[in-house]
C-alpha positions as a printed NumPy array, in Angstrom:
array([[-31.315, -80.429,  51.871],
       [-28.427, -78.513,  53.378],
       [-26.25 , -78.992,  50.291],
       [-28.904, -77.447,  48.036],
       [-29.334, -74.503,  50.4  ],
       [-25.556, -73.925,  50.483],
       [-25.349, -74.169,  46.682],
       [-28.197, -71.647,  46.291],
       [-26.528, -69.285,  48.777],
       [-23.23 , -69.623,  46.881],
       [-24.917, -68.737,  43.576],
       [-26.614, -65.767,  45.244],
       [-23.315, -64.668,  46.761],
       [-21.494, -64.907,  43.424],
       [-24.25 , -62.924,  41.715],
       [-24.029, -60.227,  44.395],
       [-20.23 , -60.048,  44.035],
       [-20.564, -59.717,  40.253],
       [-23.125, -56.923,  40.727],
       [-20.827, -55.085,  43.166],
       [-17.893, -55.386,  40.746],
       [-20.042, -54.007,  37.941],
       [-21.172, -51.061,  40.098],
       [-17.587, -50.363,  41.163],
       [-16.343, -50.382,  37.555],
       [-19.147, -48.034,  36.488],
       [-18.208, -45.553,  39.208],
       [-14.546, -45.448,  38.213],
       [-13.666, -42.171,  36.558],
       [-12.277, -42.834,  33.116],
       [ -9.522, -40.458,  31.983],
       [-10.187, -37.913,  29.282],
       [ -8.349, -39.08 ,  26.162],
       [ -6.56 , -36.329,  24.237],
       [ -5.062, -37.09 ,  20.828],
       [ -2.32 , -34.671,  19.79 ],
       [ -1.208, -34.643,  16.167],
       [  2.424, -33.736,  15.458],
       [  3.059, -34.012,  19.192],
       [  6.772, -34.597,  18.692],
       [  7.415, -31.093,  17.353],
       [  9.57 , -29.057,  19.737],
       [  6.913, -26.417,  20.337],
       [  4.136, -29.006,  20.58 ],
       [  5.693, -30.618,  23.653],
       [  5.252, -27.344,  25.54 ],
       [  1.641, -27.148,  24.402],
       [  0.95 , -30.662,  25.696],
       [  2.48 , -30.052,  29.128],
       [  0.629, -26.731,  29.445],
       [ -2.68 , -28.376,  28.554],
       [ -2.163, -30.904,  31.299],
       [ -0.924, -28.562,  34.004],
       [ -3.023, -25.449,  33.35 ],
       [ -6.427, -27.07 ,  33.584],
       [ -7.479, -25.973,  30.109],
       [ -9.118, -29.357,  29.605],
       [-11.6  , -30.74 ,  32.172],
       [ -9.949, -30.132,  35.545],
       [-11.79 , -32.904,  37.386],
       [-10.347, -35.76 ,  35.329],
       [ -7.051, -37.423,  34.626],
       [ -5.763, -36.985,  31.082],
       [ -4.519, -39.755,  28.843],
       [ -2.444, -38.344,  25.983],
       [ -2.097, -40.095,  22.638],
       [  0.571, -38.694,  20.31 ],
       [ -0.208, -39.257,  16.614],
       [  2.843, -39.262,  14.356],
       [  3.101, -39.359,  10.582],
       [  4.575, -42.821,  10.213],
       [  6.198, -45.768,  11.919],
       [  9.651, -44.21 ,  11.413],
       [  8.674, -41.452,  13.869],
       [  7.377, -43.805,  16.586],
       [ 10.733, -44.061,  18.386],
       [ 10.883, -40.252,  18.675],
       [  7.261, -40.146,  19.822],
       [  7.907, -42.749,  22.511],
       [ 10.89 , -40.713,  23.73 ],
       [  8.659, -37.623,  23.907],
       [  6.034, -39.662,  25.768],
       [  8.669, -40.724,  28.305],
       [  9.767, -37.084,  28.72 ],
       [  6.185, -35.988,  29.361],
       [  5.667, -38.804,  31.882],
       [  8.923, -37.791,  33.624],
       [  7.36 , -34.39 ,  34.336],
       [  5.193, -36.202,  36.931],
       [  2.169, -34.019,  36.275],
       [ -0.649, -34.724,  38.717],
       [ -3.389, -35.021,  36.12 ],
       [ -1.447, -37.216,  33.706],
       [ -2.879, -40.722,  33.507],
       [ -0.5  , -41.851,  30.768],
       [  1.069, -41.08 ,  27.402],
       [  1.063, -43.327,  24.359],
       [  2.231, -42.916,  20.761],
       [  0.772, -44.292,  17.552],
       [  1.12 , -43.917,  13.801],
       [ -2.468, -45.091,  13.195],
       [ -5.156, -42.439,  12.82 ],
       [ -7.834, -45.052,  13.541],
       [ -6.131, -45.988,  16.813],
       [ -5.597, -42.356,  17.78 ],
       [ -9.071, -41.06 ,  16.987],
       [-11.246, -43.996,  18.117],
       [-10.97 , -43.311,  21.841],
       [-10.261, -39.56 ,  21.756],
       [-12.488, -37.134,  23.625],
       [-10.407, -34.25 ,  22.241],
       [ -8.206, -34.038,  19.142],
       [ -5.643, -31.248,  19.145],
       [ -4.243, -30.585,  15.668],
       [ -0.776, -29.034,  15.786],
       [  0.505, -29.882,  12.301],
       [  2.459, -27.476,  10.142],
       [  2.063, -27.245,   6.378],
       [  5.315, -28.964,   5.409],
       [  8.85 , -28.075,   4.482],
       [ 10.396, -25.795,   1.908],
       [ 13.636, -25.124,   0.213],
       [ 16.062, -27.977,   0.737],
       [ 14.972, -29.086,   4.216],
       [ 14.472, -32.57 ,   2.827],
       [ 18.051, -32.607,   1.553],
       [ 19.307, -31.447,   4.935],
       [ 17.337, -34.204,   6.665],
       [ 19.259, -36.787,   4.644],
       [ 22.652, -35.241,   5.36 ],
       [ 22.741, -33.448,   2.01 ],
       [ 21.955, -36.581,   0.008],
       [ 18.742, -35.201,  -1.458],
       [ 18.217, -34.4  ,  -5.087],
       [ 19.694, -30.902,  -5.303],
       [ 18.338, -30.368,  -8.832],
       [ 14.751, -30.868,  -7.675],
       [ 12.749, -27.662,  -7.326],
       [ 11.438, -27.163,  -3.764],
       [  7.652, -27.21 ,  -3.457],
       [  5.887, -23.881,  -3.724],
       [  3.944, -22.451,  -0.811],
       [  0.662, -23.261,  -2.56 ],
       [  1.747, -26.906,  -3.06 ],
       [  2.64 , -27.141,   0.622],
       [ -0.73 , -25.703,   1.616],
       [ -2.569, -28.116,  -0.701],
       [ -0.734, -31.028,   0.924],
       [ -1.581, -29.629,   4.352],
       [ -5.253, -29.243,   3.414],
       [ -5.305, -32.845,   2.166],
       [ -3.841, -34.048,   5.472],
       [ -6.537, -32.124,   7.364],
       [ -9.182, -33.715,   5.11 ],
       [ -7.806, -37.194,   5.969],
       [ -7.948, -36.319,   9.682],
       [-11.541, -35.096,   9.35 ],
       [-12.644, -38.16 ,   7.379],
       [-11.067, -40.505,   9.922],
       [-12.547, -38.652,  12.903],
       [-16.003, -38.834,  11.269],
       [-15.552, -42.537,  10.52 ],
       [-14.172, -43.828,  13.84 ],
       [-14.355, -40.974,  16.362],
       [-16.607, -40.861,  19.387],
       [-19.835, -38.903,  19.057],
       [-19.178, -35.475,  20.5  ],
       [-15.401, -35.525,  20.048],
       [-14.041, -31.986,  20.182],
       [-11.375, -30.873,  17.708],
       [ -9.033, -28.025,  18.621],
       [ -6.9  , -26.652,  15.797],
       [ -3.813, -24.656,  16.759],
       [ -0.523, -23.675,  15.247],
       [  0.354, -22.325,  11.831],
       [ -2.508, -22.148,   9.336],
       [ -5.096, -23.092,  11.941],
       [ -7.802, -21.149,  10.087],
       [ -7.209, -23.191,   6.929],
       [ -7.195, -26.435,   8.926],
       [-10.399, -25.514,  10.742],
       [-12.143, -24.579,   7.492],
       [-11.117, -27.837,   5.811],
       [-12.093, -29.979,   8.802],
       [-15.542, -28.357,   9.111],
       [-16.507, -29.205,   5.522]])
């Protein structure tokens, strides 16, 4: 009957449309996701904008930047940095996001750029609190700061191994990059 023929043609048509949508989605170029640790540091912002504009990363793709910060208290600053980067209107920038979750940051990353420093010394913590810190407390030694830094790099490496994409590339830059690279390779 005519109704059965029309129904069969409609099913065929819907199947063809679904196939075309699937083909179209597969051909869409997904942006390269770049996770940047400590991306809210003053010098790190320049590194991020240079990576995007200079074509250091794959030049044929848009870049989606994910800023990883140390905790939820830093998220407001990270979102402000993300807005500043987006305001630069860089051609290759697909978007900028901020997170305090290593799992969230590393799960989708094609590249992880580690820009962390080893920590603070000599009363910086007291200055951060407007001088309210414990002045009698001895500042951490350089070796204690480096141990803490190495432990942070170990946590990054463990998380990348646990949730990262196969083939994720890790770029270590900044102070103590040799130590960070050695810790992350083990």
